[in-house]
DOKOLVO-264604 format. One record per atom (N, C-alpha, C): residue in one letter; x, y, z. Coordinates in pm, whole numbers, plus 50000, padded with zeros to 5 digits. Atoms other than C-alpha are relative to their C-alpha. Example, Ala and Ser with C-alpha at 12.3 -4.5 7.8 and 13.67 -1.06 7.14 Angstrom:
# DOKOLVO-264604
A500894988150000;A512304955050780;A500905012050000;S499184988149994;S513674989450714;S499235010950073;
This chain:
# DOKOLVO-264604
M501164986249993;M499935001350001;M501065012349988;M499024990449960;M502805023550094;M500755004149837;K499184993750085;K504825022449730;K498765000249903;H500574992750129;H501265027749538;H499445012350081;R500284989449959;R500595055749794;R501055012449950;E498864991450000;E503815068049748;E500255003749800;L500205000350165;L503475065349324;L498825010149962;L500854994849987;L500355083749360;L500025015250074;Y499324984949860;Y501955117349601;Y500755004549833;C498444993750127;C504875116449279;C498355003749864;L501144995950144;L501505117748964;L499145012050080;L500744989349981;L499885143149180;L500655010849940;L499294989950034;L502935164249185;L500525006949890;L499424996050134;L503865160248843;L498935010449916;S501144991150107;S500115171148715;S500225013750067;F500644986049934;F499785200848981;F501795010749919;S499284992150061;S503455214648843;S499915003049882;L500114997450137;L502495214448485;L498635007949971;I501024988950003;I499775238148593;I499555009549994;A499714986149937;A499785273848575;A499425002450108;Q500554991549864;Q499445291648917;Q499075011149979;D500584984949956;D496785317748982;D499885000750130;Y500444988949859;Y497245336449305;Y498475007350000;T500564985249983;T493755347649314;T498914990350111;L500575008749971;L491455338049533;L498224996950005;D501535000950061;D488675326149347;D499134988350031;T501145010149966;T487825292349477;T499054998050094;V501264997349862;V485575303149793;V498665008249928;R501164996750089;R483495318049505;R499004994450003;T501195009350037;T481995287749402;T499084993250099;K500435003049933;K479865279249660;K499404982550036;Y500195014650010;Y479845241249683;Y498944995850131;S500905003049928;S476395229949860;S500734994650192;F499955007149878;F478235205150124;F501435005350089;V498584988149897;V481325229550249;V499005007150087;N500464991449878;N480165244450569;N500845014350009;W499374986350012;W481115279550484;W500035005050119;E499844992749910;E480145291150802;E500654996350123;A498885004149948;A482485272550981;A501005004049984;N498644996150077;N485595286850795;N500985012250103;K499274984649918;K486935307251118;K501504991750100;I499255004549897;I489755301551365;I499745002550115;K500664994849824;K488585293451696;K500314998350140;F499754994749903;F489335305152032;F500885005150004;V498554989150028;V491605327351894;V500175016050088;K499824985349897;K490315357952134;K500634994950136;K499625002049882;K491435336352429;K501634994849967;A498665001949965;A494775330052302;A500705012849914;P499964986750027;P496875360652303;P500904997249906;S498734998650090;S499865349252131;S499405005149840;F500534994150147;F497805355151808;F499875020650007;K499904984750041;K497475392351845;K501085001750025;K498674991850014;K500855398651896;K500854994349855;L499895001950142;L501445377351552;L499055008049925;F500884991350093;F498575397451427;F500865014749961;H499394988049961;H500335429851499;H501324997949915;K498755005650138;K503745414351308;K499945000849906;L500535002050122;L501795405251027;L499595015149906;D500604989650047;D499935441751002;D501295008949928;V499034994650073;V503365456450970;V500714997049889;V499385003550165;V504925438350697;V498445003649896;A500624999350141;A501805442250486;A499855013849999;K500184991649968;K501765474850580;K501745008049930;G499205000850073;G505095475850412;G501565004450120;G499034998649926;G507245475550753;G501294988650007;K499195013850009;K509835450750798;K499564996450160;E500275009449897;E509425425351054;E500624984450009;D499875015050036;D510925387951096;D499204990250038;I501175012149972;I508025360851084;I500414988149935;H499555013849992;H508425325451138;H499044994249979;I500825008249979;I506185300751068;I500044990249931;F499945011649995;F506145268851082;F498744986249976;H501115009049993;H503735240450934;H500284985349962;I499635011650007;I504015205250989;I499064987949974;G501165006150066;G502345174550850;G499994987849928;G499235014650025;G502615141550672;G499705003749819;S499565000750174;S502105134850251;S499145017049999;H500534993550100;H499785167150218;H501265010950046;I499064987949953;I502515189050390;I501924997249930;Q498345002650020;Q505965170550255;Q499565004349810;A500084998650129;A504075178949884;A500065011149968;D500344986749973;D504135214249970;D499175004249868;I501214996050087;I500995224449757;I499155006850063;Y500464995049916;Y498685238549959;Y500315010550095;S499364994649856;S500935245350258;S501235012449844;N499884988350050;N502535268049925;N499915013049960;R501584988750012;R499725285849804;R500045009250114;L499934990049896;L499715300750177;L501095010849961;R499194990649977;R503055309650144;R500265011849912;T499944993450082;T502925325249825;T498945014850037;Y501444985249930;Y499995348449932;Y500535005350114;L499084988049869;L501955361550245;L500785002249937;Q498804997150060;Q505195366050053;Q499705012649869;H500514987850149;H503295389249768;H499205011150103;M501164992049921;M501075409450028;M501045016750004;S499494989550047;S503605437150006;S501665000349982;P498834998150047;P507025449049908;P501284994550108;T499285003649897;T508495439750235;T499504985250106;S500565015649938;S506775401850302;S501144992849963;K499285012049995;K509325380550128;K500934993350092;G498695004349965;G511705365950339;G500544987549936;Q498675007650059;Q514365337750275;Q498854983949987;R500705011550018;R513425303650161;R499964990350143;G500025010049859;G514465287850473;G500574984549938;F499415014249961;F515075251050569;F498874989149895;I501085009950070;I514175224050316;I500284983550015;Y499195009349949;Y514715191650260;Y499904995649830;P499375004450093;P516295173249941;P499194985149945;Y500515012149969;Y513605145649897;Y500104988249896;R499585008450080;R514575133149578;R501104987950028;I498945007949969;I517745122549714;I499744984250106;A500295014749911;A515865098349948;A498494991749950;S501075010250056;S513755081649666;S498575004050015;T500794995749947;T510825101049768;T499515012649919;N500254988950046;N508445129749625;N500275014850064;N499964985850023;N509945164949572;N499225010649972;P500494990950030;P507995196649609;P500415005949873;S499484997350085;S507825214749282;S500585010350007;N498894989949940;N509425245449399;N501175002249988;Y498814995550005;Y512445239149440;Y500784984149939;N500015011950080;N514775213549255;N501294995650047;V498295004349951;V518085189549366;V500074989049868;E498985009550136;E520475169649086;E500604999650130;F499125008849963;F522575145949220;F500464991549914;D499385011250078;D524935118649105;D499794987550158;G499665007949935;G525865087149339;G498814990150040;E501095013349913;E523855057649536;E499445005650112;W499844994949837;W522175075749806;W498414991050031;K501075004049966;K519295056650006;K498995003350099;G500884992549955;G516235072050173;G499374993350110;Y501025001349867;Y514555064450538;Y499215009450042;R500794990249970;R511865081650641;R499414996650170;C500325004249851;C510805082151000;C498514991850018;S501505002149978;S507155070550938;S500264986649915;I500045014350037;I508215034050774;I501054995150108;R499435005949848;R508875015651116;R501224989849990;K498435008050042;K511704987650952;K501185012950025;D499134994050040;D513445020050896;D500725011450109;S499004996049799;S516225029651184;S501285008949942;V498884995950047;V518775056751097;V499995015250147;A499984984949915;A519465093551298;A499095010049922;W500904987850019;W516385119251205;W500155009950069;G500074988949961;G516265156751227;G499095000650046;M501424992050022;M513645180651201;M499244997049888;S500445009650106;S512795164350857;S499014994050036;G500345016649986;G512215130850943;G500024992849895;V499405004250071;V513715123150673;V501954998749968;T498945005249984;T517105108350640;T500844992949850;A499105004250123;A519485101150305;A501394996350090;V499355000849951;V521885079650354;V501344994249909;F499064997350122;F525635078650129;F501304990950059;K498815010549914;K528465052350158;K500634999949872;D499114997950142;D529855059249798;D501515006750061;S498934991449951;S533195080249779;S500125012549956;I500444981349999;I531585114049610;I498644996449924;S501734996650055;S527775125149497;S500595014950022;N500414988150003;N527725159849348;N498545002950004;I501154996649955;I524705175849450;I499895015149973;K500384986650015;K522725207649302;K499045002450068;V501335000949988;V520415225249470;V499385016249955;K500914987950049;K517945252449272;K499025006650127;A500395001749922;A516265269949517;A498475007249942;N501014995650089;N513535281449211;N499714986349909;Y500315012350125;Y511895254248964;Y498795004749919;R501395003550107;R509485253648656;R499175013450075;G500544982150025;G508815293448729;G498494998350110;Y501135004049880;Y506505283549039;Y499725012650066;D500074991449913;D506775314849206;D500755014049887;A500144996750065;A507005347049013;A501415011250063;Q498904995849870;Q509645364549349;Q500804986250004;H498915011050032;H512625342349271;H500495004850181;Y499424999549837;Y514245333849615;Y501385000449927;N499154999850013;N517725338449658;N500854993950171;F499434999149850;F520715329949926;F501275005449972;N498214996649922;N524025340650078;N500464989150084;K499635006749888;K523975314850317;K499574985049954;I500465008450028;I523755277250296;I500014995850167;R499655009949830;R523355251850624;R499894984749944;I499805010450061;I523685216450532;I500034989550182;F500115005549826;F522125194650850;F500764986149967;Y499585012849981;Y524255160350856;Y500764990650087;D499155002849902;D526375138051090;D501125002450022;N498484989949931;N529225160151200;N500054994550082;W499565004049930;W529755138951447;W501334986249991;S498945012350092;S531665115951196;S500875008049881;N499144991850115;N534515127650982;N500244986449874;D500215008050132;D533985100750736;D500195010949867;Y500494992350153;Y532705125450469;Y500645016450036;E499704987150009;E533945164850376;E498765008649870;I500984988450060;I531645190350230;I501215009149903;Y499304994050126;Y533435204449863;Y499465013049942;F501014988250129;F532065235949646;F501605000249864;K498814997950149;K534245237849282;K500375010050009;E499084985849984;E534585272949357;E500705002950152;N499864996549889;N536345276249685;N500025013849992;S499804990249962;S536655310949667;S498545008549968;I500574998649993;I533215314249671;I499495001850197;I500185007449835;I533245303650020;I500715015150093;A499334991949936;A533645335150265;A500544998350175;N499965004649885;N532945320150598;N499654986250010;T500965012149998;T532365285250743;T499695000150146;K501315003749849;K530075277351105;K499594984850005;I500195015049947;I530135245651287;I499164997350112;N500815004849916;N527195236451458;N500384982750089;K499905014149969;K528005205151664;K498864994150078;K501505003749984;K524485205651861;K499104996549920;A500914997250085;A522085212351603;A500434985649874;H499135009350125;H524625189751323;H499835002849908;Y500354996150164;Y524935214151053;Y501455007849965;I498794996949994;I527765231650911;I499215011649907;E500674986150045;E527075271250812;E501205004349867;F499024995650044;F528655281050469;F499775014149925;T499974990150084;T529125321850378;T499955002249883;L499354998850119;L529085330050024;L500155015950008;T499254986250039;T530985358649882;T498485007449899;K500934994050043;K527615364749663;K499195000150012;T500915009749972;T524085356549653;T499674995549831;L500585009550106;L522875330249415;L498814994650043;E500595008150039;E520025310549301;E500384979049995;E499865012250030;E521465279649249;E501514992150024;L498645001649969;L524585260749420;L500214989149954;E499245016850030;E526755229349328;E500494994750094;F498945002749909;F528645214149601;F500034984049998;C499715014249968;C529725178649682;C500254991750130;I499985005449868;I530005152149923;I500984990849995;Q498595004850069;Q533625133549903;Q500294993050163;R499355008049891;R534575102950126;R501415002950054;V498614989849950;V538005115250322;V500744983450070;I499745011549982;I537855080650539;I499724985249962;N500825012450108;N537765047050368;N499724990450114;A499955010849898;A536505027550656;A499014991349907;E500755011750091;E534254997450612;E498615009050056;N501164994849961;N531525019650794;N499715012549945;S499494988550005;S532155050050650;S498135006349927;E501114994149989;E528565070750586;E499695014649999;F500024987049943;F527605103850555;F497874999649969;L501875002449998;L523245109050643;L499805019749992;M500934989050085;M521555143350452;M499055001450082;M501034999149909;M519005154450724;M499505018349983;G501324984950045;G518085189950543;G501065009549943;L498874986050116;L519265223150337;L499305010650087;E500964983249986;E518545258950478;E500875007749879;L499884989350088;L518655284450230;L500055010550021;M499884985649906;M519505317550375;M500015011849923;N499414984550073;N519795358250295;N499875006450153;D499884991349886;D519805388850503;D498705007149999;N501054996649977;N516365396750413;N498984998650105;S500874998949915;S513335406950677;S498924988849903;G501395004150038;G510035392450612;G499704986350039;I500895011949950;I507935361150601;I500464993149956;E499255019950025;E509715321750638;E499054993149987;Y500895013249998;Y507365295650548;Y500644985850004;T499215016450018;T508825259650638;T499004992650064;T500915010049952;T507215231250578;T500764985450053;I499545011349941;I508005197850778;I498504988349971;G500895008050048;G506485169750614;G500394989149980;V499545014050034;V506745132350548;V498824990549961;N500975011650026;N504575105850378;N499764992150106;G499745006749887;G502875086650614;G499664998550180;A499194992749865;A503945108250939;A498264996650077;S500984997149831;S502005105351298;S501295003850048;F499654995649907;F502755119151618;F501384987850042;D499385011749964;D504465083251726;D501284999849900;Y498705004250143;Y506915082451349;Y500435015450062;Y498904991649969;Y508265118351480;Y500385005250083;S499414999349871;S508915115151817;S501214988649941;R498825005449967;R511735091151694;R501015010149894;C498874991449998;C513335119751531;C500855009550142;H499104999949942;H516165121751742;H499985017750106;Y498914983849978;Y517505157651677;Y499145010049962;F500824991050067;F514045173151588;F499975011050107;E500214986749964;E513985194251902;E501275008950027;E498694991150026;E517955205551892;E500025008349876;Q500234992050155;Q517075216051514;Q498885010250021;L500854992449992;L513885232951596;L500315016150095;M499384987349918;M515685256051903;M501135006649930;L498674988650094;L517845273551634;L499165007149949;Y501384986250044;Y514085295251551;Y499304999350105;K501194996449940;K511775311151692;K498765000649930;P501234999550064;P508705303751525;P498735011750078;D500944989749966;D506135331251529;D498414994450008;L501515012050066;L503065304851399;L500154988249979;F499855014850037;F503205268751414;F498554991049983;I501305007350022;I500625247751224;I499814989550031;V500175013649981;V499755212551324;V499604997849884;S500775007650062;S498235194051077;S500284983949984;V499605013950011;V499285156851191;V498684995250034;G501705007349935;G496245132651266;G499464993049901;T501035012650066;T495105111550947;T500694995250012;N499125008449983;N497945091550940;N500014990150159;D500015006749830;D497565084251374;D498534994150005;A501665011349976;A494015074451314;A499804990949845;Y499905003750100;Y494115058950960;Y499434983650018;H500175015449962;H494065022351124;H499474998250116;P501064997649900;P491445013251370;P500754993950112;D499325000749894;D493725002451609;D500845013250105;F499364988349968;F493785041351702;F500165000150170;R499664998249839;R495165052852075;R499725007950039;P500104987450036;P493435084752106;P500705006050139;E499104988849884;E495345094052492;E501474994449986;S498524996450026;S498575082852329;S500525012649893;Y500274992550099;Y497455104052009;Y500305011250114;R500374990949913;R496815131052310;R501075002150034;A498614996149906;A499725126252493;A501655006949912;S499105000750123;S502215126152153;S499955016949942;Y500434988750021;Y500265158952093;Y500035009650064;E499284990549880;E501135175652390;E501325004950013;D498545000049988;D504575167152368;D500695010349890;L499454994350119;L504685182952031;L499795016750089;I500164989950021;I503115216652163;I501095003950155;L499174992649925;L505595219052445;L501265001249972;T498844997850114;T508295214152244;T500065013749912;V499964986450021;V507215243952049;V499875012550113;Q499774990549911;Q506785267152323;Q501324996250102;K498964995149986;K509905259152437;K501075002649911;A499484991550113;A511595271652129;A499605013849999;N501174983249981;N508925303052158;N499194998150083;P501425000649875;P506475306052493;P499065005949937;D500874995350024;D505095331552293;D499605000149847;C500285010150133;C504725311051957;C498645000150015;A501735004650050;A500765314351826;A500154983349918;V499865014250100;V499925278851765;V499034994749994;L501175005350052;L497105264051518;L499994988150015;L500535011950048;L495595230851592;L499585000149856;T500685001450091;T494355219951258;T499224989949997;V500085010349891;V492045189951322;V499964994649800;P499995006550098;P492095168250992;P499134999449940;N501325003350085;N489935161050665;N499564987550056;D500715007550034;D487455136950669;D500724992049889;S499765002550123;S488435109650441;S500084982450060;Y500545013850021;Y488405070150382;Y501114987450043;Y499275009350004;Y489745037850507;Y500554986849948;K500135007350073;K491075015850268;K499115003849834;K500974995050108;K489175036649998;K498744992250001;Q500635007550009;Q486355017350117;Q498915004550111;H500604998349889;H485065030750478;H500455015450016;P499374988849950;P484745063750569;P500305000750199;N499375002049891;N487005068450904;N499245009050123;P500564992349920;P484985073851180;P500925008250128;R499364997249944;R488015081451394;R500625011950018;T499304981950027;T489015120951287;T498405002850102;R500834993749933;R485765126851516;R500754997350140;I499175000149908;I487825116951823;I501355006749992;M499524993149962;M490615131851755;M499225018449971;Q500054984850042;Q489075163451644;Q498885006650192;K500175000349838;K487505161552057;K500825007250051;I498614997049909;I491115160052171;I500455014849944;I499254985450060;I492385189051945;I499295008550059;Y500514993249911;Y489695207552127;Y499625003550159;E499705001149866;E490275200252435;E501365004750069;L499024995949950;L493795205752433;L500745019149957;A499834987750028;A493355239852245;A499375007950128;E500544994149841;E491185249352551;E501405001150124;K498785003649867;K493975235052824;K501615007749951;H499394992150049;H496555254852631;H500255013149959;K500434990050037;K494975287152504;K500565000649896;M499924996350163;M495185278652135;M499125002249917;A500434997850128;A493605283651821;A499904985449929;V500365007350088;V491915258451627;V498954999749841;W500855001250071;W490895256751266;W499514985250000;D500445014550010;D488425226351226;D499574996949894;F499854999850163;F488845215150826;F499024988250010;Y500965012950024;Y486645185050906;Y498575005250020;E500994995250011;E483725201551014;E499785011649853;I499564991050080;I484785228950717;I499084992149861;M500365012650098;M484145198750475;M498964998050040;G501375003049961;G481165189350619;G499884987950101;G500225008749874;G481895163850884;G500244989249983;F499965014350046;F481485125050850;F499434999649874;N500685004550134;N481745110550508;N499855011449940;S500134989450083;S481775146050339;S501085000949913;S499075004250118;S485105131450148;S499384996349899;R500645005050136;R482435113049924;R499695013449856;D500184992950060;D481375144749801;D500885012649934;W498664991350031;W484775164049795;W499914989549862;Y499825004550125;Y485205136549538;Y499194996749881;Q500734995050158;Q482415135149316;Q499985007949968;H500024986150054;H482855170749287;H501655002249938;K498694998950056;K486365160949147;K501265011150093;L499084994549916;L487945175549463;L501004995950080;M499335009549925;M489545144449618;M500154988049885;P499175012350099;P491325113749411;P499074986050085;K500325010749977;K489985078149437;K500154998450179;D499855000449872;D491545075549795;D499105006850106;R500594992749901;R489845100149951;R500465003150102;I498894996249886;I492515109050155;I500335015850017;H499384988850079;H494655134849947;H498665007349919;F501274986549986;F492575164449783;F501194998949764;T499594996350153;T492965171549347;T500985015150018;Q499824989650023;Q494325206349235;Q499515008050108;L500664990149976;L491655222549286;L498965001350173;G500135001449811;G490995207949660;G500535004750024;Y499134993449951;Y493745217549764;Y500205019249981;R499534987549982;R493755252249677;R498545006150004;I500974996749898;I490005251249826;I500645003650138;K499604997649826;K491785243650140;K500785011150003;A499314989249954;A494455270250139;A499075010550011;D500984988450039;D491885297050017;D499355001150128;L500625002149880;L490015285650304;L500535005450144;L499175001749838;L492695286050590;L500315017649979;L499854988850016;L493995320450417;L498825011750051;Q501024990650025;Q490425336250432;Q499825002250160;A500535005749846;A490045321250826;A500795007550056;I499044994849941;I493495335250921;I500165016049980;T500334988150012;T492635366850777;T498995009050023;N500934998449938;N489465372050923;N500495003450105;S499414992949854;S491145367851272;S500285011749985;W499084991149999;W493605392551210;W499345015349989;E500594983750001;E491125420951104;E499314999250129;E500855002349809;E488725411051411;E500865003950096;S498665001949912;S492165407951615;S500105019650050;L499224986450029;L493575446051530;L498355006549938;Q501674989650016;Q489045461451484;Q500685005949825;L499514994350105;L490395463951094;L498624998349897;E501085000150093;E487675470650798;E499984983449924;H500735016650042;H486045434550699;H500515000349852;N499105007350079;N488365419750462;N500885007749892;S498734994049998;S490795448650432;S501084994049941;V498645002049960;V493615429050494;V499874992949839;L500035015550103;L492525395650234;L499815004449858;N499724994050102;N492115424149953;N500775001349959;Q498644993750076;Q495035436049950;Q501254991049968;I499105012349970;I496775403050014;I499704992749818;I499665008550109;I495585390049697;I499615008049848;N499814991550117;N495135419649498;N501525006649944;E498304997050024;E498945426949550;E500634997849891;
């Protein structure tokens, strides 16, 4: 089943990358009767003081001021594909001349033989083997990405392109690059074909990365991984990349692994150390579909794991606005609507109340139990009734943007739709 789903993700990504993107909030104008439009709001936001701070920072950026705002979005296959999250990223980073931040943390998924988002690209040679935290038999050191690719050969050339397929009109560039890897080992070294391009190097042993400051600003960069100690167990573990520059603005980082659940993310030994490098302003949690996919779903384990992540985020930034999203309605084995999403919904509401956090209830917005049947019949979901079609993902992104901006306007007592109109017309 895992291989079949992996193929489906790749086919979906290919089809999305070939279709031009028009970033206008057009999808919410089609009023599908089965969608609960009235439910599209951020709940409990008034009881979450961190959101008012977030909205003030967003408002500064929207009006052309300079602020650093870092958004994290964690989930499973929906987030690894970076389709609806990239639509949100693009909306927010186009709302003013000062809103576009750096591309930031990414994972070169192609190296790990899994689907890579279409908005950046990685070319490489040599034989790599990918390990995902969501595959039970896999066992390796994972960081924040939840994916690690292992290289055991002599040399591999890697080219990273911050922009791909013309996905975004405003291209990303970078003058620093971080490579997250097993720097507790000296088996391999990282080289650049142009040595003169490196102005400075910094190593962080705790978060396991090496950072290179460049002499110029680039949109793509080639480097090589080369073995220097020819030992029997020599290996290089790629745990992620970060493309950095000096721009202020909004940075939108996605953490997604196909098939991931909270239990699987808990296997990532260096997740917390690497998250501590950042101070998230908004952390969106979209984990749950895989937790409750099987009938052996354990609600209390789900609650405990969810709360562990919340506490980790608060450790990184006690003032972080945390948005808990209820997973979409879905089918089990393409045959039966999954009743366990309603159990997750109740737990998420209880956690939000306990920790003074906000909720975006996409399950309710979709139409509740078995609503994925209607989304499928209207070509908004594929046959698995777990994922979404291009239009389905566009609707999901547009709904979330609308819900966030409505709360933003209400919190700062702005005119209704004034922020939303600015974002979509910029």
